[in-house]
N, C-alpha and C positions, 0 to 999 in steps of 0.2 A: 504494500500500500504506500503511495507517494505521500510524503509529508507536505505541509503547507508550503514550505520553501521550494519544494520540487515541482509543484503544480505549474502548469502552463496557463497563461492568461486565457480566459474564455475566448476573446476575440480581439483582433486589432482591426478597427474599421475606419472608413473614410467619413468625414463630415463634409462641411461646405468646401466647394472647389472654386478656384478662380482660373480664368483663362491665363495660360502660361505658367500656372502654378506647379509646384513640384511635390505636393502632398502625396500623390500616388506613389512616387518613387521613395519618399521618406517612409511611407507606410510599409512598403515592401521590406525596407531595411530594418525597421523596428519589428515587424512580424518575424523576420528571420532571426533577429537577435533574441526575441522573446522565446522562440522555439528552442534555440541552441543554448541559451543561458537563463533558464527559468529562475534560478536562485537570485539573479540580479534584477530581473524584471518583475517578478511576482510581488515583491514587497514595495515597489515604487508607488508613491502617492504624490504626484507632483504635476504641475503645469510647466511646460518648457516651450520657449519660443525660439525659433531659428529665424534670424533676420539676415537676409541675403542682399540687402541694399535695394535700390530702385528697380533693378532688372527683374526680380522675382517677388511675388507676394510673400509675406512672412508665413511661416508654418507654425501652427500651434499643435503641441502634442500633450495630451492629458492622460496620465497614467492613473486609472481609478481602481476600485476594488476588484472588478472582474473583467475589465476591458481597457483598451487603449483607443483613444480617439485622435485621429490625425486629420488636420484640415488646413486649408489655405486662408487663414485669418490671423491677425495679431493676437497675442496672448491677452487674456483679460487681466490677470494678476499673476504673471509668471514667477515661479519660484527660481527659475534659471533662464537666462537669456543669453544666447550665443549669437554674436553678430560677426559677419565677414562675408567675403565673396563665396559663391557656391563652390568654386574649385578649392578654396581653403578649407571649407567645412567638410568637403569630401576627403581631403587629406587627413583630417582628424579621424575619419572612419577607418582608414587603412594603416594608421601608424601603429607600431607595436607598443603595448602598454606594460608598465610595471606598477602593480598595485593601483591600477586605474588611471595612471598618469603617463604621458609620453616617455618612452625609454630614451634617456639621453645618450646611451651608448650606440644606439642605432641611428643612422643618418636621417631616416624619416621622423624619428622621435625628436632629434635635434631641430629638424626643419619646423616641426609643429611648435616646439617651444619658442623658436625664433619668430614664428608668425604672431604668437601672443606677445612676446617681448617688443616687437616692432609695432604692435597695435593693429596688425592686419586682421586678427581675430580678437574680439573683445568678449569677455565673460562677466556677467553680472549674476550673482547668486552664490549659493553655498558650494564650496569645493567638494564636499562629500557627495553632493547630488551630481555635480559634473563628473566626478570619477565613476559613479554608478551608471550614469547615462552613457558615457563613452564606452564603458564595458558592454552595455547592451547593443549599441550600434556598431561596434567593432566588426569589420568585415574579415 
């Protein structure tokens, strides 16, 4: 019998969509992460906003008790907001992690840390939530 921490979220679903939005792609990434890493995703209770500038609408991700909602709208009261160009945010998904943070030994991890240090990627919110979210969306 699976424990509470091992259970997979009931569903990851799409909410409101905007023309040119990337919520369907983000939903696929979140769904894959929730399936592969249920211990990280099942206990999350947070609203996360991904802001990719003017080229794409913001993406709101709400981790609730039994489902995750992903939609092309700004967050209402995000617990975590990650801002940057889409290509930089994708880089965060493919970087190797150590304890939920970019691995400074790997060149991709150093590049991700550099993006934050140079202000190309901005993070507002709790570090622990960021670490957990990056663990879920890691490809």
